[in-house]
C-alpha positions in Angstrom: -33.5 -33.4 -25.0 -35.1 -32.0 -28.0 -33.4 -30.8 -31.3 -33.1 -27.2 -30.1 -31.5 -28.1 -26.9 -29.0 -30.5 -28.6 -28.1 -27.8 -31.2 -27.7 -25.1 -28.5 -25.4 -27.4 -26.4 -23.5 -28.4 -29.5 -23.0 -24.7 -30.5 -21.8 -23.8 -27.1 -19.2 -26.6 -27.2 -18.1 -25.5 -30.6 -17.9 -21.9 -29.5 -15.7 -23.0 -26.6 -13.5 -24.9 -28.9 -13.1 -21.9 -31.2 -12.3 -19.6 -28.3 -9.8 -22.1 -26.9 -8.1 -22.4 -30.3 -7.9 -18.6 -30.6 -6.5 -18.3 -27.1 -3.8 -20.9 -27.7 -2.7 -19.2 -30.9 -2.5 -15.8 -29.1 -0.7 -17.2 -26.1 1.9 -18.9 -28.3 2.4 -15.8 -30.4 1.1 -17.3 -33.6 -1.1 -14.4 -34.7 0.4 -14.0 -38.2 -1.0 -17.1 -39.9 -4.1 -18.1 -41.7 -5.3 -20.2 -38.7 -5.5 -17.2 -36.5 -7.2 -15.1 -39.2 -9.8 -17.8 -39.8 -10.6 -18.4 -36.1 -10.6 -14.7 -35.4 -13.0 -14.0 -38.2 -15.3 -16.8 -37.1 -15.4 -15.8 -33.5 -16.0 -12.1 -34.4 -18.9 -13.1 -36.7 -20.5 -15.3 -34.1 -20.2 -12.4 -31.5 -21.9 -10.1 -34.0 -24.6 -12.6 -34.8 -25.3 -13.2 -31.1 -25.5 -9.6 -30.1 -27.6 -8.7 -33.2 -30.1 -11.4 -32.2 -30.2 -10.1 -28.6 -31.2 -6.6 -29.7 
């Protein structure tokens, strides 16, 4: 596995962790705190970056 493959796999795992954390906060109704705001902003930025790179 080269460096690119390792980074891509690591990023995908990290993305999944971010989404899981965001999902858990939403399901538990904790959408008012700083944790939700921080995760939401990070997920949104990653989505924008991913789609900008695809176009």
